[in-house]
Backbone as CSV, one residue per row, in Angstrom:
resi,resn,N_x,N_y,N_z,CA_x,CA_y,CA_z,C_x,C_y,C_z
1,GLN,-23.252,14.489,9.865,-21.572,15.093,9.308,-20.774,13.661,8.860
2,VAL,-20.405,13.785,7.587,-19.921,12.826,6.984,-18.351,13.012,7.123
3,GLN,-17.974,11.468,7.492,-16.307,11.317,7.736,-16.250,10.601,6.672
4,LEU,-14.966,10.170,6.115,-14.625,9.300,5.370,-13.069,9.129,6.122
5,VAL,-12.357,7.997,6.504,-10.905,7.983,7.236,-10.313,7.033,6.562
6,GLU,-9.578,7.334,5.522,-8.610,6.138,5.127,-7.230,5.871,6.040
7,SER,-6.783,4.251,5.736,-6.040,3.885,6.382,-5.377,2.473,5.943
8,GLY,-4.148,2.761,6.372,-3.659,1.499,5.508,-2.304,1.748,4.874
9,GLY,-1.885,2.660,4.557,-1.288,3.547,3.335,0.412,3.350,4.354
10,GLY,1.513,3.131,3.567,2.751,2.830,4.302,3.814,2.990,3.301
11,LEU,5.106,2.355,3.566,5.972,2.350,2.762,6.081,0.553,2.250
12,ALA,5.868,0.338,0.741,5.931,-1.112,-0.024,7.289,-0.933,-0.877
13,GLN,7.613,-2.118,-0.767,8.840,-2.518,-1.684,7.815,-2.582,-3.284
14,PRO,8.761,-2.730,-4.086,8.334,-3.169,-5.741,8.178,-4.443,-5.561
15,GLY,6.982,-4.822,-6.049,6.143,-6.138,-6.197,5.401,-6.471,-4.971
16,GLY,5.284,-5.642,-3.893,4.855,-5.788,-2.689,3.431,-5.483,-2.595
17,SER,2.507,-5.253,-1.564,1.137,-5.496,-1.238,1.083,-4.353,-0.075
18,LEU,0.026,-3.623,-0.211,-0.569,-3.199,0.636,-1.997,-3.376,0.523
19,ARG,-2.987,-3.277,1.662,-4.627,-3.021,1.589,-5.009,-1.799,2.415
20,LEU,-5.538,-0.773,1.292,-6.416,0.337,2.134,-7.620,0.213,2.455
21,SER,-7.959,0.694,3.662,-9.406,0.766,4.098,-9.913,2.462,4.423
22,CYS,-11.125,2.562,4.025,-12.019,3.705,4.261,-13.112,3.477,4.645
23,ALA,-13.301,3.809,6.474,-14.114,3.611,6.925,-15.247,5.248,7.028
24,ALA,-16.665,4.986,6.631,-17.268,5.864,6.633,-18.596,6.021,7.378
25,SER,-18.499,7.087,7.712,-19.834,7.302,8.693,-20.665,8.816,8.140
26,GLY,-21.807,8.698,8.675,-22.542,10.117,8.354,-23.430,10.084,7.099
27,ILE,-23.281,8.632,6.540,-23.967,8.574,5.122,-24.409,7.048,5.186
28,ILE,-25.273,6.762,4.526,-25.957,5.617,3.999,-25.032,4.760,3.165
29,PHE,-24.140,4.033,3.704,-23.026,3.865,2.753,-23.424,2.744,1.971
30,SER,-24.307,1.635,1.944,-24.615,0.644,0.893,-25.467,1.421,-0.725
31,ARG,-26.113,2.546,-0.251,-26.286,3.190,-1.242,-25.650,4.017,-1.871
32,TYR,-24.234,4.751,-1.966,-23.418,5.008,-2.152,-22.358,4.043,-3.201
33,ALA,-21.832,4.792,-4.440,-20.948,4.527,-5.031,-19.597,5.071,-4.464
34,MET,-18.749,4.430,-4.613,-17.131,4.386,-3.615,-16.203,4.334,-4.515
35,TYR,-15.094,5.389,-4.329,-14.105,5.532,-5.137,-12.737,5.491,-4.495
36,TRP,-11.361,5.106,-5.413,-10.449,5.400,-4.656,-9.463,6.242,-5.701
37,TYR,-9.405,7.394,-5.589,-8.223,8.517,-5.988,-6.963,8.590,-5.493
38,ARG,-5.907,8.953,-6.653,-4.680,9.037,-5.884,-3.725,10.569,-6.515
39,GLN,-3.215,11.122,-6.060,-2.731,12.020,-6.073,-0.771,12.069,-6.389
40,ALA,-0.454,11.597,-7.485,1.305,11.579,-6.993,1.857,13.099,-7.211
41,PRO,3.108,13.430,-6.340,3.796,14.705,-6.332,3.593,15.568,-7.663
42,ASP,3.038,16.667,-7.806,3.276,17.399,-9.006,2.551,16.802,-9.902
43,SER,1.160,16.199,-9.610,0.208,15.548,-10.563,-1.281,15.724,-10.264
44,GLN,-1.827,15.772,-10.845,-3.332,15.428,-10.976,-3.757,14.752,-9.846
45,ARG,-4.991,14.788,-9.218,-5.798,13.823,-8.503,-6.331,12.960,-10.062
46,GLU,-6.091,11.314,-9.766,-6.676,10.735,-10.546,-7.575,9.439,-10.129
47,LEU,-8.478,9.096,-11.119,-9.648,7.994,-10.307,-8.525,7.106,-10.508
48,VAL,-8.429,5.842,-9.258,-8.098,4.656,-9.706,-9.083,3.279,-9.736
49,ALA,-9.953,3.594,-8.977,-11.093,2.485,-8.883,-12.486,2.669,-8.430
50,ARG,-13.343,2.123,-8.870,-15.115,2.615,-8.350,-15.361,1.256,-7.786
51,ILE,-16.739,1.138,-6.811,-17.519,0.248,-6.927,-18.439,0.689,-6.668
52,SER,-19.598,0.210,-7.542,-20.966,0.973,-7.149,-21.541,0.223,-6.088
53,SER,-23.143,0.858,-5.714,-23.558,0.302,-4.863,-23.895,-0.872,-4.838
54,ALA,-23.934,-1.873,-5.893,-24.895,-2.924,-6.399,-23.494,-3.961,-6.084
55,GLY,-22.140,-3.078,-6.519,-20.773,-3.986,-6.035,-20.153,-3.929,-7.675
56,THR,-20.758,-3.256,-8.666,-19.936,-3.522,-10.054,-18.547,-2.613,-9.874
57,MET,-17.479,-3.186,-10.123,-16.220,-2.459,-10.075,-15.480,-2.337,-11.075
58,ASN,-14.854,-1.443,-11.369,-14.336,-0.855,-12.472,-12.967,-0.252,-11.917
59,TYR,-11.830,-0.315,-12.935,-10.649,0.380,-12.666,-10.035,0.852,-14.069
60,VAL,-8.769,1.923,-13.414,-8.437,2.512,-14.762,-7.082,1.348,-15.129
61,ASP,-6.898,1.842,-16.354,-5.887,0.684,-16.877,-4.311,0.422,-16.319
62,PRO,-4.080,0.957,-15.990,-2.861,1.298,-15.145,-2.991,0.102,-13.979
63,VAL,-3.618,0.134,-13.222,-4.175,-1.108,-11.944,-5.023,-2.132,-12.381
64,LYS,-4.924,-2.272,-13.637,-6.034,-3.818,-14.014,-5.514,-4.575,-13.532
65,GLY,-5.747,-6.277,-12.810,-5.216,-7.021,-12.910,-3.947,-6.526,-11.457
66,ARG,-3.694,-5.674,-11.106,-3.119,-5.627,-9.630,-3.667,-4.968,-8.416
67,PHE,-4.566,-4.044,-8.616,-5.810,-3.697,-7.441,-7.364,-4.504,-7.423
68,THR,-7.672,-4.370,-6.423,-9.123,-5.033,-6.718,-9.606,-4.241,-5.362
69,ILE,-10.679,-3.557,-5.641,-11.393,-2.658,-4.756,-12.657,-3.749,-4.533
70,SER,-13.132,-3.231,-3.077,-14.537,-4.046,-2.387,-14.890,-3.309,-1.409
71,ARG,-16.048,-4.004,-0.743,-17.101,-2.981,-0.381,-17.523,-4.166,0.897
72,ASP,-17.662,-3.624,2.291,-18.200,-4.397,3.440,-19.297,-3.511,4.022
73,ASN,-20.770,-3.316,3.380,-21.843,-2.239,3.761,-22.216,-2.985,5.188
74,ALA,-21.508,-4.051,5.873,-21.933,-3.893,7.514,-21.123,-2.991,7.963
75,LYS,-20.010,-3.074,7.381,-18.705,-2.092,8.490,-18.784,-0.614,8.006
76,ASN,-19.234,-0.217,6.825,-19.260,0.973,5.865,-18.025,1.180,5.900
77,THR,-17.061,0.021,5.175,-16.182,0.023,4.382,-15.955,-0.301,3.138
78,VAL,-14.793,0.508,2.374,-14.485,0.387,1.064,-13.081,0.054,1.514
79,TYR,-12.362,-1.035,0.744,-11.038,-1.419,0.378,-10.379,-1.311,-0.688
80,LEU,-9.035,-1.261,-0.447,-8.395,-1.234,-2.023,-7.018,-2.056,-1.537
81,GLN,-7.090,-3.578,-2.265,-5.944,-4.158,-1.951,-5.274,-3.943,-3.391
82,MET,-3.633,-4.014,-3.016,-2.866,-3.556,-4.214,-1.879,-4.711,-4.215
83,ASN,-1.314,-4.839,-5.062,-0.506,-6.296,-5.605,0.028,-5.730,-6.156
84,SER,1.404,-6.310,-6.529,2.122,-5.928,-7.235,2.435,-4.521,-7.718
85,LEU,2.888,-3.917,-6.504,3.159,-2.799,-6.805,4.702,-2.223,-7.259
86,LYS,4.186,-0.857,-7.825,5.017,-0.536,-8.651,5.748,0.968,-8.083
87,PRO,7.050,1.476,-8.455,7.309,2.747,-7.802,6.127,3.921,-8.465
88,GLU,6.000,3.545,-9.581,4.755,4.712,-10.346,3.369,4.830,-9.439
89,ASP,3.184,3.789,-8.569,1.883,3.702,-7.891,2.103,4.983,-6.882
90,THR,3.374,5.187,-6.039,3.428,6.257,-5.119,2.504,7.279,-5.301
91,ALA,1.875,7.694,-4.187,0.909,8.785,-4.215,0.204,8.897,-3.061
92,VAL,-0.574,9.738,-2.904,-1.355,10.073,-1.629,-2.978,9.215,-2.214
93,TYR,-3.477,8.481,-1.874,-4.823,7.556,-1.887,-6.105,8.313,-0.903
94,TYR,-7.041,8.744,-2.266,-7.972,9.424,-1.443,-9.643,8.174,-1.487
95,CYS,-10.142,8.154,-0.452,-11.189,7.619,-0.501,-12.530,8.957,-1.183
96,ASN,-13.369,8.294,-1.764,-14.402,9.191,-2.682,-15.942,8.649,-2.393
97,ALA,-16.803,9.251,-1.619,-18.095,8.701,-1.701,-19.075,9.453,-2.838
98,ASN,-19.186,8.796,-3.686,-20.347,9.308,-4.535,-20.044,10.418,-5.092
99,GLY,-18.998,10.943,-5.601,-18.364,11.611,-6.395,-18.262,13.358,-5.146
100,ILE,-18.700,12.760,-4.141,-19.103,14.390,-3.322,-18.001,14.244,-2.083
101,HIS,-17.928,13.683,-1.507,-17.500,13.416,-0.247,-15.830,13.019,-0.269
102,TRP,-14.766,13.451,0.403,-13.490,12.925,0.712,-13.091,12.721,2.084
103,GLY,-12.048,11.799,1.865,-11.305,11.451,2.940,-10.039,12.523,3.104
104,GLN,-9.475,12.017,3.865,-8.207,13.308,4.241,-6.851,12.551,3.301
105,GLY,-6.646,11.326,3.053,-6.025,10.826,2.465,-5.024,9.696,2.994
106,THR,-4.344,9.153,2.362,-3.420,7.848,3.305,-2.280,7.995,2.522
107,GLN,-0.829,8.227,2.522,0.190,8.239,1.838,0.795,6.882,0.980
108,VAL,1.189,6.238,-0.027,1.670,4.780,-0.417,3.155,5.322,-1.031
109,THR,4.028,5.108,-0.653,5.098,5.066,-1.086,5.779,3.667,-1.407
110,VAL,6.018,3.771,-2.851,6.269,2.544,-3.199,7.976,2.284,-3.242
111,SER,9.072,1.848,-3.210,10.551,2.139,-3.082,11.481,1.014,-2.465
112,SER,12.625,0.740,-2.940,13.490,-0.280,-2.460,14.628,0.365,-1.468
């Protein structure tokens, strides 16, 4: 059974930082591309960042230079380091494995 469990969300001030984690089980993690998506209220879910099985990273324009995706294959975990947070980053953040499996999401709220 595949499980993706996100953690690390919470409340941050504008300009602050948060680090999200997603622990995977039930998959051969090292072979999977991993993704972070987010969904703001009354909006569609959107891709934020991707890291391939080889470690190639891609970002959408709104987060380039502020967010960093990384992975630790020994821990079956993917991370999203979020710096210089903005109120528009407020959303539920979801981890995804290979475009197929989803986590339950973790809330990120950026507000003063």
